N, C-alpha and C positions, 0 to 999 in steps of 0.2 A: 723344569719343564719353563718353556721361557716367559719373559715378563714376569716370574718367582708366581705364577699362577701355582692353584696346589692341587687340581681337579684334575681327572684323563679324561684330556677331549680325545673324541671321536668324532666322528664323521661317517657318512653314506661314501662307498664307495659308487664313482659317477656306472650310471647302466647299471650295475647289480642287479640280478633277479633270480627270485627264489624260488623253488619249486618244493611240494609235498604234500604230508598229509600226514595226520595223526588219529588216531581209535582208539576208542576207550571201549569197554564193556564191562559195567558191574552189576552184578545181581546177587539173589542168594538160590544157593544152589538146591538147598534141601534147609530143612527149619534147623537153624543154627547155625548153617553154612554161609557165609560169605565168601565171593571170589571177587576181583578184578582183574583184569587184562588190558595189558597199554601198550600203541607199538609207535613208534613216530620215525620218519626216512623224511628228511629233506636234501635236497644241493642248493647250493648258493653258489653262484659264476658272477663276476665283473663283465664288463661289454667287451674284454678279450677273451674271455671263456677260462678266465684263470679261478681256480675256487677262493673262494672267500668266506670265515669264519673257520677255519680248518685246528682252529685250536678248540674247538665243541665238536662234541661227537654227532655225525649227522643220522646215526643210527642207533633208537632206543627200544628197549622189550624188558616190559614188566610184569611182574605174576606174585600176585596178594592174595592169601587165604588166611580165612578168620573162620574159627570154631568154637564154638558156646554148646561144650556137655548137655546132656539132659539127664533126670534121672537124677541117683546119687552123684552124680560126679555137674550136676548143674552150677558149683561155686566155679566152676574151672574153665577159662577159655585159653584155647593157643594159636597160634597164627604165624606162619613162615612167609616167605618175598624173596625171590628169586629177583635180581637186576642186570639187566645185561647193556652197555653200551659200548656202541662201534670205537673204531681207532679215531685219535685225532693227531695234528702235530702241526707245529708253528717253526718257525724260520727266524731264523735270530744270528747273530754274533756272539762267538766265542769271546769271554770279555778279556781270558786271560790270554788267546793267541790272536785274537782279533782276525780268524777264521770263521769262515760262514758256516753254522751248525743245524742241523736238524733235531728240533726235539721231539719223541716220539711217546705216545701212550697209546700200546694195542689194545685191542677192544677186550670186556673184563667181566666179569659175572662176579656180583655177589650175593650172599643166601643170609639170611635173618631169619631169627626165631624169637616169638615170645608167647612168656607162660605167662597167666593173671589168674590169681584166686581170690575171691570175694570171701573176704573172713566173716565180715556182716554188710548187712546192708550199705551202710558206711563208710568201709574200712574195706581197702583190696591191697593186695602185695602183687609184685609182676617182677618178673627177670626179662630183660631184654637180652638179648647175645644179635651185637652187630659182626658183617664180615668175619664169618661161621667158622671158613674154611682159610682166613689168613691170607686172603689175597693182597701181595703187594700192586699197589697202581697209583696214580697221579690224580688227584681229585680236581687240579687244577693245573694245566699248563699255557704257556706262553704272559702271563700278564707282568709284565715287566720282564720279563725271558727269563722265568725263574719257574722250575717246577714244583708243587706242592703234594708232598702224598697224604694220599687219604689215611683212615685210621685204620689202624692193625684192628685183628680181633677184641673184639671189647664186650665186657658185661657190665649192665647195670642191675639192680636189684633197687626197687623204689615202694616204696607205703605210699598210699594214697587215701586221707580223710576226706568225703564230704560234708558239710553242716546242711 
């Protein structure tokens, strides 16, 4: 950084204009069944019509659902979700060759699942599975011309006790 500064400088692209929208619908479909659906779409261009913030997806869609069983299984809650992100890219210079290079993340979809069992009123056990389909993706591109892989399929088992 110039002058030994250790923070990342940001500046507004002169004449930048963004247009877009975000919509979210959340509700209870039936007793014990909750659903959340959201969609985001936006575009950002500078004064010359060039895209800005291309290292971020400009479209996202998310659908999540949770269901708490009733009757004999009333201690069990299950959930699932699907998250889709549109493509993104950044232009950089290859450090090894000195040549211009475009780093691209194609659109991708992640699926997650959860099951929770209330052992007692205060104690619960929960299993989460993230990236169920083991999708390979970058969760970040462009920051200092780097790519960072997203997490592969992973499982988390936890116990929770509330006092």
